A tleap script that builds the chain and sets N, CA, C and O, in Angstrom:
source leaprc.protein.ff14SB
mol = sequence {
  NMET THR ASN LEU ARG ALA ASP LYS PHE VAL
  ALA ILE PHE VAL ALA SER PHE GLU ASN SER
  SER ARG ALA PRO LEU ILE ILE ALA VAL PRO
  SER GLU ALA ILE GLY LEU THR ARG SER ALA
  TYR LEU GLU PHE VAL SER LEU GLN GLY ALA
  ASN THR ALA ALA LEU THR PHE HIE ASP VAL
  ALA LEU ASP TRP ASN TRP VAL LEU SER GLU
  ASP ALA GLU ALA PHE LEU ALA GLN THR ARG
  PRO GLU PHE LEU GLY TYR GLN PHE GLY LEU
  ALA PHE GLY LEU ALA GLU ARG SER LEU SER
  GLU VAL ALA GLN ASN LEU SER SER CASN
}
set mol.1.N position { 46.213 90.165 89.841 }
set mol.1.CA position { 46.920 90.218 91.085 }
set mol.1.C position { 45.989 89.770 92.204 }
set mol.1.O position { 44.769 89.905 92.104 }
set mol.2.N position { 46.568 89.246 93.251 }
set mol.2.CA position { 45.762 88.798 94.380 }
set mol.2.C position { 45.793 89.826 95.506 }
set mol.2.O position { 46.607 90.750 95.506 }
set mol.3.N position { 44.900 89.645 96.452 }
set mol.3.CA position { 44.784 90.500 97.634 }
set mol.3.C position { 44.453 91.949 97.284 }
set mol.3.O position { 44.899 92.879 97.956 }
set mol.4.N position { 43.671 92.127 96.231 }
set mol.4.CA position { 43.256 93.465 95.816 }
set mol.4.C position { 41.840 93.723 96.300 }
set mol.4.O position { 40.877 93.565 95.549 }
set mol.5.N position { 41.722 94.111 97.530 }
set mol.5.CA position { 40.401 94.393 98.070 }
set mol.5.C position { 39.769 95.526 97.276 }
set mol.5.O position { 40.468 96.426 96.812 }
set mol.6.N position { 38.476 95.488 97.119 }
set mol.6.CA position { 37.779 96.481 96.310 }
set mol.6.C position { 37.869 97.879 96.913 }
set mol.6.O position { 37.878 98.863 96.173 }
set mol.7.N position { 37.935 97.991 98.241 }
set mol.7.CA position { 37.916 99.304 98.864 }
set mol.7.C position { 39.276 100.000 98.859 }
set mol.7.O position { 39.337 101.214 98.664 }
set mol.8.N position { 40.361 99.266 99.067 }
set mol.8.CA position { 41.681 99.885 99.144 }
set mol.8.C position { 42.752 98.810 99.018 }
set mol.8.O position { 42.627 97.726 99.590 }
set mol.9.N position { 43.811 99.119 98.262 }
set mol.9.CA position { 44.924 98.187 98.091 }
set mol.9.C position { 46.168 98.947 97.677 }
set mol.9.O position { 46.109 100.138 97.370 }
set mol.10.N position { 47.283 98.257 97.670 }
set mol.10.CA position { 48.547 98.794 97.172 }
set mol.10.C position { 49.125 97.756 96.224 }
set mol.10.O position { 49.220 96.579 96.571 }
set mol.11.N position { 49.508 98.184 95.032 }
set mol.11.CA position { 50.149 97.303 94.053 }
set mol.11.C position { 51.662 97.536 94.138 }
set mol.11.O position { 52.134 98.659 93.961 }
set mol.12.N position { 52.408 96.476 94.408 }
set mol.12.CA position { 53.859 96.594 94.536 }
set mol.12.C position { 54.501 95.837 93.388 }
set mol.12.O position { 54.145 94.691 93.116 }
set mol.13.N position { 55.453 96.481 92.713 }
set mol.13.CA position { 56.102 95.845 91.583 }
set mol.13.C position { 57.494 96.418 91.363 }
set mol.13.O position { 57.869 97.432 91.952 }
set mol.14.N position { 58.247 95.749 90.503 }
set mol.14.CA position { 59.576 96.199 90.099 }
set mol.14.C position { 59.441 96.909 88.756 }
set mol.14.O position { 58.757 96.423 87.855 }
set mol.15.N position { 60.091 98.049 88.629 }
set mol.15.CA position { 60.071 98.808 87.385 }
set mol.15.C position { 61.502 99.143 86.983 }
set mol.15.O position { 62.304 99.598 87.798 }
set mol.16.N position { 61.800 98.910 85.721 }
set mol.16.CA position { 63.137 99.264 85.233 }
set mol.16.C position { 63.032 100.485 84.330 }
set mol.16.O position { 61.953 100.833 83.851 }
set mol.17.N position { 64.159 101.118 84.111 }
set mol.17.CA position { 64.208 102.289 83.245 }
set mol.17.C position { 64.427 101.835 81.810 }
set mol.17.O position { 65.189 100.903 81.554 }
set mol.18.N position { 63.766 102.488 80.890 }
set mol.18.CA position { 63.818 102.098 79.484 }
set mol.18.C position { 65.248 102.070 78.949 }
set mol.18.O position { 65.591 101.183 78.167 }
set mol.19.N position { 66.078 103.011 79.348 }
set mol.19.CA position { 67.447 103.063 78.838 }
set mol.19.C position { 68.456 102.372 79.766 }
set mol.19.O position { 69.663 102.449 79.536 }
set mol.20.N position { 67.967 101.705 80.801 }
set mol.20.CA position { 68.814 100.983 81.768 }
set mol.20.C position { 69.871 101.884 82.401 }
set mol.20.O position { 70.956 101.421 82.749 }
set mol.21.N position { 69.557 103.164 82.550 }
set mol.21.CA position { 70.507 104.109 83.125 }
set mol.21.C position { 70.620 103.993 84.641 }
set mol.21.O position { 71.581 104.483 85.235 }
set mol.22.N position { 69.643 103.349 85.261 }
set mol.22.CA position { 69.633 103.185 86.717 }
set mol.22.C position { 69.173 101.784 87.059 }
set mol.22.O position { 68.622 101.076 86.216 }
set mol.23.N position { 69.400 101.391 88.286 }
set mol.23.CA position { 68.928 100.097 88.767 }
set mol.23.C position { 67.397 100.113 88.824 }
set mol.23.O position { 66.800 101.169 89.032 }
set mol.24.N position { 66.761 98.961 88.642 }
set mol.24.CA position { 65.293 98.896 88.763 }
set mol.24.C position { 64.837 99.316 90.160 }
set mol.24.O position { 65.570 99.164 91.137 }
set mol.25.N position { 63.623 99.842 90.237 }
set mol.25.CA position { 63.030 100.322 91.484 }
set mol.25.C position { 61.955 99.357 91.972 }
set mol.25.O position { 61.375 98.613 91.181 }
set mol.26.N position { 61.695 99.373 93.271 }
set mol.26.CA position { 60.516 98.710 93.847 }
set mol.26.C position { 59.538 99.843 94.141 }
set mol.26.O position { 59.864 100.782 94.867 }
set mol.27.N position { 58.334 99.747 93.570 }
set mol.27.CA position { 57.342 100.816 93.690 }
set mol.27.C position { 56.045 100.265 94.273 }
set mol.27.O position { 55.599 99.176 93.910 }
set mol.28.N position { 55.452 101.028 95.174 }
set mol.28.CA position { 54.156 100.689 95.773 }
set mol.28.C position { 53.145 101.751 95.356 }
set mol.28.O position { 53.200 102.885 95.831 }
set mol.29.N position { 52.224 101.386 94.468 }
set mol.29.CA position { 51.237 102.338 93.946 }
set mol.29.C position { 49.913 102.136 94.685 }
set mol.29.O position { 49.351 101.041 94.654 }
set mol.30.N position { 49.410 103.181 95.347 }
set mol.30.CA position { 48.140 103.049 96.071 }
set mol.30.C position { 46.944 103.014 95.120 }
set mol.30.O position { 47.004 103.541 94.009 }
set mol.31.N position { 45.881 102.398 95.565 }
set mol.31.CA position { 44.679 102.259 94.738 }
set mol.31.C position { 44.072 103.595 94.345 }
set mol.31.O position { 43.326 103.667 93.369 }
set mol.32.N position { 44.372 104.643 95.078 }
set mol.32.CA position { 43.807 105.966 94.780 }
set mol.32.C position { 44.546 106.686 93.652 }
set mol.32.O position { 44.135 107.779 93.261 }
set mol.33.N position { 45.628 106.103 93.116 }
set mol.33.CA position { 46.412 106.768 92.074 }
set mol.33.C position { 45.549 107.055 90.854 }
set mol.33.O position { 44.803 106.189 90.397 }
set mol.34.N position { 45.648 108.249 90.336 }
set mol.34.CA position { 44.881 108.638 89.154 }
set mol.34.C position { 45.413 107.864 87.948 }
set mol.34.O position { 46.613 107.865 87.674 }
set mol.35.N position { 44.502 107.207 87.236 }
set mol.35.CA position { 44.870 106.401 86.075 }
set mol.35.C position { 44.975 104.912 86.360 }
set mol.35.O position { 45.150 104.115 85.439 }
set mol.36.N position { 44.871 104.527 87.632 }
set mol.36.CA position { 44.903 103.104 88.007 }
set mol.36.C position { 43.476 102.619 88.197 }
set mol.36.O position { 42.722 103.193 88.983 }
set mol.37.N position { 43.100 101.563 87.478 }
set mol.37.CA position { 41.763 100.989 87.643 }
set mol.37.C position { 41.875 99.506 87.963 }
set mol.37.O position { 42.814 98.826 87.551 }
set mol.38.N position { 40.898 99.034 88.703 }
set mol.38.CA position { 40.834 97.637 89.134 }
set mol.38.C position { 39.592 97.009 88.524 }
set mol.38.O position { 38.519 97.612 88.529 }
set mol.39.N position { 39.736 95.795 87.998 }
set mol.39.CA position { 38.587 95.087 87.435 }
set mol.39.C position { 37.719 94.526 88.561 }
set mol.39.O position { 38.078 94.590 89.736 }
set mol.40.N position { 36.591 93.986 88.179 }
set mol.40.CA position { 35.781 93.224 89.131 }
set mol.40.C position { 36.582 91.974 89.497 }
set mol.40.O position { 37.545 91.632 88.811 }
set mol.41.N position { 36.194 91.303 90.556 }
set mol.41.CA position { 36.877 90.067 90.932 }
set mol.41.C position { 36.839 89.086 89.771 }
set mol.41.O position { 35.827 88.984 89.078 }
set mol.42.N position { 37.919 88.373 89.556 }
set mol.42.CA position { 37.950 87.366 88.508 }
set mol.42.C position { 37.070 86.200 88.916 }
set mol.42.O position { 36.976 85.881 90.101 }
set mol.43.N position { 36.435 85.569 87.968 }
set mol.43.CA position { 35.410 84.565 88.238 }
set mol.43.C position { 35.925 83.134 88.352 }
set mol.43.O position { 35.118 82.207 88.416 }
set mol.44.N position { 37.221 82.923 88.380 }
set mol.44.CA position { 37.758 81.571 88.507 }
set mol.44.C position { 37.513 81.039 89.914 }
set mol.44.O position { 37.780 81.736 90.892 }
set mol.45.N position { 37.014 79.827 90.025 }
set mol.45.CA position { 36.675 79.241 91.320 }
set mol.45.C position { 37.871 79.245 92.266 }
set mol.45.O position { 37.735 79.566 93.446 }
set mol.46.N position { 39.030 78.890 91.749 }
set mol.46.CA position { 40.211 78.785 92.612 }
set mol.46.C position { 40.676 80.148 93.133 }
set mol.46.O position { 41.506 80.197 94.041 }
set mol.47.N position { 40.172 81.238 92.594 }
set mol.47.CA position { 40.612 82.575 92.998 }
set mol.47.C position { 39.573 83.338 93.809 }
set mol.47.O position { 39.814 84.482 94.196 }
set mol.48.N position { 38.431 82.729 94.072 }
set mol.48.CA position { 37.334 83.433 94.720 }
set mol.48.C position { 37.697 83.989 96.096 }
set mol.48.O position { 37.232 85.071 96.458 }
set mol.49.N position { 38.501 83.288 96.858 }
set mol.49.CA position { 38.829 83.750 98.209 }
set mol.49.C position { 40.062 84.614 98.293 }
set mol.49.O position { 40.470 84.986 99.393 }
set mol.50.N position { 40.673 84.950 97.164 }
set mol.50.CA position { 41.952 85.654 97.196 }
set mol.50.C position { 41.870 87.108 96.734 }
set mol.50.O position { 42.904 87.741 96.522 }
set mol.51.N position { 40.657 87.650 96.573 }
set mol.51.CA position { 40.516 89.031 96.111 }
set mol.51.C position { 41.336 89.283 94.852 }
set mol.51.O position { 42.052 90.281 94.760 }
set mol.52.N position { 41.230 88.378 93.885 }
set mol.52.CA position { 42.021 88.459 92.661 }
set mol.52.C position { 41.296 89.276 91.608 }
set mol.52.O position { 40.128 89.031 91.306 }
set mol.53.N position { 42.009 90.256 91.051 }
set mol.53.CA position { 41.472 91.138 90.030 }
set mol.53.C position { 42.608 91.555 89.109 }
set mol.53.O position { 43.779 91.299 89.390 }
set mol.54.N position { 42.252 92.197 88.013 }
set mol.54.CA position { 43.252 92.719 87.076 }
set mol.54.C position { 43.396 94.220 87.294 }
set mol.54.O position { 42.434 94.906 87.638 }
set mol.55.N position { 44.609 94.717 87.090 }
set mol.55.CA position { 44.870 96.147 87.192 }
set mol.55.C position { 45.217 96.707 85.828 }
set mol.55.O position { 45.872 96.045 85.023 }
set mol.56.N position { 44.775 97.934 85.571 }
set mol.56.CA position { 45.141 98.645 84.354 }
set mol.56.C position { 45.770 99.973 84.765 }
set mol.56.O position { 45.168 100.764 85.492 }
set mol.57.N position { 46.986 100.200 84.288 }
set mol.57.CA position { 47.687 101.453 84.540 }
set mol.57.C position { 47.618 102.273 83.251 }
set mol.57.O position { 48.145 101.855 82.220 }
set mol.58.N position { 46.974 103.431 83.308 }
set mol.58.CA position { 46.866 104.284 82.124 }
set mol.58.C position { 47.384 105.682 82.480 }
set mol.58.O position { 46.705 106.458 83.151 }
set mol.59.N position { 48.579 105.978 82.025 }
set mol.59.CA position { 49.209 107.282 82.281 }
set mol.59.C position { 49.249 107.629 83.766 }
set mol.59.O position { 48.961 108.762 84.151 }
set mol.60.N position { 49.606 106.652 84.598 }
set mol.60.CA position { 49.730 106.903 86.036 }
set mol.60.C position { 51.016 107.697 86.266 }
set mol.60.O position { 52.105 107.239 85.917 }
set mol.61.N position { 50.888 108.870 86.847 }
set mol.61.CA position { 52.056 109.693 87.175 }
set mol.61.C position { 52.660 109.167 88.471 }
set mol.61.O position { 52.040 109.239 89.532 }
set mol.62.N position { 53.870 108.639 88.375 }
set mol.62.CA position { 54.499 108.050 89.553 }
set mol.62.C position { 54.992 109.125 90.512 }
set mol.62.O position { 55.510 110.161 90.095 }
set mol.63.N position { 54.825 108.866 91.774 }
set mol.63.CA position { 55.237 109.769 92.844 }
set mol.63.C position { 56.462 109.148 93.518 }
set mol.63.O position { 56.424 107.977 93.896 }
set mol.64.N position { 57.542 109.908 93.674 }
set mol.64.CA position { 58.759 109.349 94.289 }
set mol.64.C position { 58.515 108.900 95.722 }
set mol.64.O position { 59.310 108.131 96.261 }
set mol.65.N position { 57.441 109.355 96.352 }
set mol.65.CA position { 57.104 108.879 97.704 }
set mol.65.C position { 56.668 107.416 97.683 }
set mol.65.O position { 56.642 106.769 98.730 }
set mol.66.N position { 56.328 106.890 96.520 }
set mol.66.CA position { 55.898 105.493 96.394 }
set mol.66.C position { 57.072 104.532 96.250 }
set mol.66.O position { 56.876 103.318 96.309 }
set mol.67.N position { 58.271 105.038 96.065 }
set mol.67.CA position { 59.445 104.184 95.855 }
set mol.67.C position { 59.856 103.552 97.193 }
set mol.67.O position { 60.187 104.255 98.148 }
set mol.68.N position { 59.829 102.223 97.240 }
set mol.68.CA position { 60.253 101.498 98.434 }
set mol.68.C position { 61.756 101.284 98.441 }
set mol.68.O position { 62.388 101.281 99.497 }
set mol.69.N position { 62.324 101.104 97.250 }
set mol.69.CA position { 63.763 100.889 97.136 }
set mol.69.C position { 64.240 101.344 95.762 }
set mol.69.O position { 63.575 101.116 94.752 }
set mol.70.N position { 65.395 101.987 95.741 }
set mol.70.CA position { 65.991 102.391 94.466 }
set mol.70.C position { 66.949 101.331 93.944 }
set mol.70.O position { 67.631 101.545 92.942 }
set mol.71.N position { 67.003 100.180 94.628 }
set mol.71.CA position { 67.839 99.061 94.194 }
set mol.71.C position { 67.041 97.773 94.373 }
set mol.71.O position { 67.132 97.112 95.408 }
set mol.72.N position { 66.261 97.428 93.354 }
set mol.72.CA position { 65.371 96.272 93.441 }
set mol.72.C position { 66.124 94.979 93.740 }
set mol.72.O position { 65.646 94.151 94.516 }
set mol.73.N position { 67.284 94.798 93.139 }
set mol.73.CA position { 68.038 93.555 93.340 }
set mol.73.C position { 68.404 93.365 94.811 }
set mol.73.O position { 68.215 92.276 95.351 }
set mol.74.N position { 68.918 94.388 95.458 }
set mol.74.CA position { 69.281 94.286 96.875 }
set mol.74.C position { 68.040 94.096 97.745 }
set mol.74.O position { 68.047 93.301 98.684 }
set mol.75.N position { 66.976 94.833 97.426 }
set mol.75.CA position { 65.726 94.732 98.181 }
set mol.75.C position { 65.170 93.313 98.122 }
set mol.75.O position { 64.797 92.742 99.147 }
set mol.76.N position { 65.116 92.750 96.921 }
set mol.76.CA position { 64.581 91.396 96.765 }
set mol.76.C position { 65.465 90.355 97.437 }
set mol.76.O position { 64.959 89.403 98.031 }
set mol.77.N position { 66.770 90.526 97.352 }
set mol.77.CA position { 67.676 89.580 98.018 }
set mol.77.C position { 67.451 89.581 99.527 }
set mol.77.O position { 67.571 88.543 100.178 }
set mol.78.N position { 67.127 90.735 100.074 }
set mol.78.CA position { 66.909 90.849 101.514 }
set mol.78.C position { 65.546 90.311 101.938 }
set mol.78.O position { 65.434 89.698 102.999 }
set mol.79.N position { 64.507 90.529 101.130 }
set mol.79.CA position { 63.146 90.173 101.546 }
set mol.79.C position { 62.647 88.835 101.007 }
set mol.79.O position { 61.706 88.270 101.565 }
set mol.80.N position { 63.240 88.323 99.958 }
set mol.80.CA position { 62.742 87.104 99.320 }
set mol.80.C position { 62.686 85.895 100.272 }
set mol.80.O position { 61.685 85.179 100.251 }
set mol.81.N position { 63.697 85.633 101.095 }
set mol.81.CA position { 63.605 84.441 101.968 }
set mol.81.C position { 62.370 84.440 102.875 }
set mol.81.O position { 61.712 83.411 103.024 }
set mol.82.N position { 62.057 85.584 103.477 }
set mol.82.CA position { 60.873 85.652 104.340 }
set mol.82.C position { 59.589 85.475 103.536 }
set mol.82.O position { 58.667 84.783 103.966 }
set mol.83.N position { 59.539 86.098 102.382 }
set mol.83.CA position { 58.351 85.999 101.528 }
set mol.83.C position { 58.133 84.561 101.071 }
set mol.83.O position { 57.007 84.065 101.104 }
set mol.84.N position { 59.196 83.893 100.646 }
set mol.84.CA position { 59.063 82.504 100.207 }
set mol.84.C position { 58.604 81.607 101.351 }
set mol.84.O position { 57.790 80.706 101.148 }
set mol.85.N position { 59.121 81.849 102.544 }
set mol.85.CA position { 58.680 81.071 103.703 }
set mol.85.C position { 57.189 81.224 103.932 }
set mol.85.O position { 56.504 80.251 104.246 }
set mol.86.N position { 56.688 82.423 103.778 }
set mol.86.CA position { 55.257 82.684 103.925 }
set mol.86.C position { 54.466 81.975 102.830 }
set mol.86.O position { 53.445 81.345 103.108 }
set mol.87.N position { 54.931 82.076 101.594 }
set mol.87.CA position { 54.233 81.452 100.472 }
set mol.87.C position { 54.214 79.930 100.599 }
set mol.87.O position { 53.185 79.309 100.336 }
set mol.88.N position { 55.320 79.325 100.992 }
set mol.88.CA position { 55.353 77.870 101.156 }
set mol.88.C position { 54.387 77.432 102.248 }
set mol.88.O position { 53.711 76.414 102.108 }
set mol.89.N position { 54.320 78.187 103.323 }
set mol.89.CA position { 53.394 77.853 104.406 }
set mol.89.C position { 51.954 77.846 103.922 }
set mol.89.O position { 51.178 76.962 104.284 }
set mol.90.N position { 51.593 78.832 103.105 }
set mol.90.CA position { 50.239 78.878 102.551 }
set mol.90.C position { 49.957 77.656 101.681 }
set mol.90.O position { 48.900 77.036 101.796 }
set mol.91.N position { 50.912 77.311 100.806 }
set mol.91.CA position { 50.721 76.174 99.900 }
set mol.91.C position { 50.600 74.869 100.672 }
set mol.91.O position { 49.750 74.038 100.353 }
set mol.92.N position { 51.441 74.680 101.683 }
set mol.92.CA position { 51.376 73.444 102.450 }
set mol.92.C position { 50.068 73.343 103.223 }
set mol.92.O position { 49.487 72.261 103.312 }
set mol.93.N position { 49.601 74.441 103.777 }
set mol.93.CA position { 48.330 74.440 104.496 }
set mol.93.C position { 47.163 74.129 103.572 }
set mol.93.O position { 46.257 73.379 103.935 }
set mol.94.N position { 47.190 74.712 102.371 }
set mol.94.CA position { 46.135 74.455 101.394 }
set mol.94.C position { 46.153 72.995 100.943 }
set mol.94.O position { 45.102 72.365 100.832 }
set mol.95.N position { 47.342 72.462 100.683 }
set mol.95.CA position { 47.457 71.060 100.264 }
set mol.95.C position { 46.962 70.127 101.369 }
set mol.95.O position { 46.241 69.167 101.096 }
set mol.96.N position { 47.345 70.407 102.604 }
set mol.96.CA position { 46.919 69.569 103.725 }
set mol.96.C position { 45.395 69.572 103.865 }
set mol.96.O position { 44.785 68.521 104.061 }
set mol.97.N position { 44.796 70.730 103.767 }
set mol.97.CA position { 43.335 70.836 103.888 }
set mol.97.C position { 42.644 70.136 102.722 }
set mol.97.O position { 41.634 69.459 102.916 }
set mol.98.N position { 43.181 70.293 101.513 }
set mol.98.CA position { 42.591 69.650 100.334 }
set mol.98.C position { 42.621 68.136 100.470 }
set mol.98.O position { 41.625 67.464 100.201 }
set mol.99.N position { 43.763 67.598 100.887 }
set mol.99.CA position { 43.870 66.145 101.073 }
set mol.99.C position { 42.917 65.657 102.159 }
set mol.99.O position { 42.333 64.580 102.042 }
set mol.100.N position { 42.764 66.445 103.204 }
set mol.100.CA position { 41.839 66.088 104.278 }
set mol.100.C position { 40.397 66.017 103.755 }
set mol.100.O position { 39.656 65.093 104.090 }
set mol.101.N position { 40.013 66.985 102.945 }
set mol.101.CA position { 38.658 67.003 102.378 }
set mol.101.C position { 38.436 65.809 101.433 }
set mol.101.O position { 37.366 65.200 101.437 }
set mol.102.N position { 39.435 65.488 100.642 }
set mol.102.CA position { 39.330 64.341 99.734 }
set mol.102.C position { 39.177 63.050 100.536 }
set mol.102.O position { 38.325 62.216 100.229 }
set mol.103.N position { 40.008 62.895 101.561 }
set mol.103.CA position { 39.929 61.692 102.401 }
set mol.103.C position { 38.558 61.589 103.057 }
set mol.103.O position { 37.994 60.497 103.128 }
set mol.104.N position { 38.027 62.672 103.523 }
set mol.104.CA position { 36.701 62.685 104.156 }
set mol.104.C position { 35.620 62.291 103.163 }
set mol.104.O position { 34.721 61.525 103.508 }
set mol.105.N position { 35.686 62.796 101.945 }
set mol.105.CA position { 34.679 62.474 100.936 }
set mol.105.C position { 34.807 61.041 100.447 }
set mol.105.O position { 33.796 60.393 100.175 }
set mol.106.N position { 36.030 60.532 100.331 }
set mol.106.CA position { 36.208 59.143 99.893 }
set mol.106.C position { 35.683 58.153 100.922 }
set mol.106.O position { 35.108 57.123 100.573 }
set mol.107.N position { 35.889 58.479 102.195 }
set mol.107.CA position { 35.444 57.555 103.237 }
set mol.107.C position { 33.920 57.567 103.402 }
set mol.107.O position { 33.349 56.606 103.918 }
set mol.108.N position { 33.262 58.639 102.973 }
set mol.108.CA position { 31.803 58.697 103.113 }
set mol.108.C position { 31.080 57.985 101.968 }
set mol.108.O position { 29.879 57.730 102.063 }
set mol.109.N position { 31.793 57.664 100.893 }
set mol.109.CA position { 31.163 56.961 99.762 }
set mol.109.C position { 31.329 55.496 99.966 }
set mol.109.O position { 30.878 54.703 99.139 }
savepdb mol mol.pdb
quit
């Protein structure tokens, strides 16, 4: 996962019930949760600036105070457009900067 600062973070995900008796939930688990561990930063060059690490959940007791929504489908339908707009902006900015760096290096050779 990205944006997992070593000092403090929140992992947000969708969780469904094993027997499908209820709609999936959106849950935000804080880094202080007992049973949640974070790896060291991943060593991939492309991930160095994104605080990317792996999470391991081992018998984490979920707290109902962590539930952001009891209807993941409705929550995602409401928030996805804004999130995608943010993600596209990041990708376009990164692509623009990368092309600029390539052009600068090609012209110097």
